[in-house]
N, C-alpha and C positions, 0 to 999 in steps of 0.2 A: 295720074302723073305726079301729083303732089305727094301722095303716099309713098311712091317709089323713091322720090328725092329724099324724103325724111328717113327712109330705111337705109339708103346709101350713106347719108350723113351720120346716122347712128352707128353704122358699121365702121365708118372711118374713125369715129371717136373711140370705139372699142379697140381698134387696132393700135391707136396711139397709146391708150392706157395699157394695153397688153405689152407693147414694146417697153414701156417704163417698168412694168412689173417683172419683165424678164431680165432687167439689168440689176447688177449688184454694185455696191460701192467698194472701192479699193483705196487704201491709204497709200499715199505717195511719199516715199522716203528719200531724203537727201543721201548722197553717197557717204562713204566712210570719212572723206575729207571734212564733212560737216556733221560728224557723229550720227549719221543715219537718222536725223531728226525728221519727224513727220512734217511735211511742208504743205500738205493739202489732200483732198480727196477727189476721186473721179469715178463716174459710173461707166459700166461696160457690160454688154450682154455676154461677152466671151473674153477671157483673160488675154487671148491672143491679140485682141484689138487694142490692148494697152501699149504694146511694143511700138516705140517710136514717138509716143505722145510726149509733149514738152510741158514743162512747168517753170514758172518764174517766181522769185521771191526776193524781197530786198534784204540786205544785210541787217537792217534794223529789225525786221520781222523775225529773222533767224536768231539774232543774238541779243536784241534789246538795245543795241547801241544807236541812240538817236542821231548821232553825227554821221552815220553811214546810211541814212535813209535814201540817199540818191544813187546807191549802187545796187543794181539788179543782177541777181545770179540766175543762170539758166541751166536747166537739167533736162535729160531725156531718159525715158523709161527703157531699161534694158532687160529686165527680168521680172517675173511675178512668182511669188511664193504664197499660195493661199489667197488671202485678201490684202497682201502687202506687195506693193510695186516698188522695185528698187531702180535707182537712176544712176546716171553718170553725169559729171560736170561737163558742160559743153562751152561755157564762156560767161562773160559778164558784159554789162552795158551800163552807161550812165543815163539817168533820166533826162528827158529833153529840157525840162524847165531848169534843171541845174546847169546844163550847158549854156542855155540862154542867159542865165543870171551872171555867168562868168564873162560873157562877151558883149554885154549890153552897153558898156560905157566907152564906146569909141575905141575899142581895143582891136588889135590885129590878130586874127586866129589863123593858124596854118595847120593842116592835117598831114599826118605821115602814116604809112603802113609798113610794118616790119614783120617778117616771118622768122621766128627763133626756134631753136631746138634745145630742150632741157636735158639735164644730166641723165634722166631716166627714159629718154627717148621720145618724149612728146613734142610734136611740132605745133606751135601756137602762133596764131596771127595776132599781133598787137597793133591796135590803131590808136595813135597818140595825137593829141592836139596841143600846140604850144601857143601861148598868149603873150603878146608884147604890147607895150604902151605906145609904140611908134610903128610906123610902116616898115616892113621887112623887105629888103631888096632881094632880087632874084638870086644873086650870088650868095647872100647870107642864108637864104632858105635852103639852097643846095648844100651848103656847108653844114647847116644845122641838121638837115635830113641825114647826111652821111654820119655825123657825130652821134645822133640818136640811134641809128641803125647799128653802128659799131658797139655802142655802149650796151644796148639791150641784148644783142647777140652774145656778147661776152658775159654779161650777167646771167643770162638764161643757161648758158653752157655749163656754168658752175653750180647750178641749183636744180633741185627736183621740182616737179610741177607744184607740189604742195607749198614749197617755199616761194615759188613765183606768184602763186595766187595770193598767198598771205601778204607779200610785199605790195601787191596791187591794192588789196583791201585796206591795209594800214596806211597807204599813201607813201610808203618809203621809196618805192620804185619811181614814182612821179617826182619826188623831191630830189633824189639822186640824179635823175635824168636832167632836171633843170640845172643842177650844179654843173653837170658835164657840159652843158651848152653855154655856160657863162663866158667861155673863152672866145666865143663867136659873137654873141649879142646878149645884152642884158634881158633875159627872159623873165617876164612877170610870173608865169606859172606854166607848168606842164601837167597834163592829165592823161592817164591811160584810159582813153574814152571807151574802148571796147576790146574784148579779147575773144578768140574763137579757137577751139581745139580742132586742128586739121587732121592730125595723125595721132592715134593712141600710142602710148609707150608701154613700158614694161611694168607690170604690177599695178596695184591700186594705191593712189596717193594717200599719204598719212593724214591723220586728223589735224586740223588747225583751229577748230572751233573753240577750244579752251583758251587759246591765246587771244581770240577776238571777243570773248564774252566778258573778260575782266574790265576793259575800259568803260563798259556800259554803266557800272556801279560808281565809278570814280568821276566820270565826266557829267556835270549837270546839263540838263537839256537846254537851258538858256545860253550856255556857252557855245553851242554848236554853230550858230551863224558866224561867230567870230572866227572859229576854226576854219570854216569854209572860205571866208573872204581873205584869210591871211595867206599871202604868197608863199609858195613852197620854199623859195630860197631865203626868206626872211627868218626862218626858224633858227639857224645857227647864230645870226646876229643877236637875237634875243638872249640866247644862252651865254654868249660872250659878255654882253652887257651885265647880265646877272652875276657872272663870275667877277667882273670888275668891281661891282658894288660890294660884293662880299669881301674882296681884298681890301677895299677902302675902309670898310668897317673894322676889319682886323687890325689895320694900321692905326 
């Protein structure tokens, strides 16, 4: 009996080894929007098994920009050519620790969901979160939700998917959304917490990676926390004060 169990165990071990020997490694490429950069590797016994697999990578790992380490990009394998697996962009998400850091100081966080359609026919679900220093009343939240939905739909309708994703990564969309909400309530910050491609549009989105790789060389790593903690709506004030100081010097 003991010898039979040993034989069965050895056969099982051989089967496991044989399974791994039968697998080959494939490079996973980001889509054209991110210059088809290799973002990882995955094993598979058959290329057909790769279809539908998902991969995640942070913007920092993709571009080297330390200040974007909290943004995760998501991709799905759509085709395989040799040992190269090509993907499509499916959305983004913010890391949970980044979200907790924004809301830990007795701030009020409200979540909103908006479905928008881009100029090139993509339907994207955007999940935003707004952060206020005081409690938000129900009427204010309803008005803010309507304002956010109207602004995001209008912005997306005039932009292609590549432009939309670029504005999310740079933070421009979040800043502009916060400004749009000022007429209702002083918002501390607005973040595009998550995005998801619901319906594909026409053509493949253009590359945005070159625009995102430049700030990595100019922005020191130690300045990143300050950038994260600075409210989106405070940026224009800083620019105005700088202009005033320049005018004073000239006078």
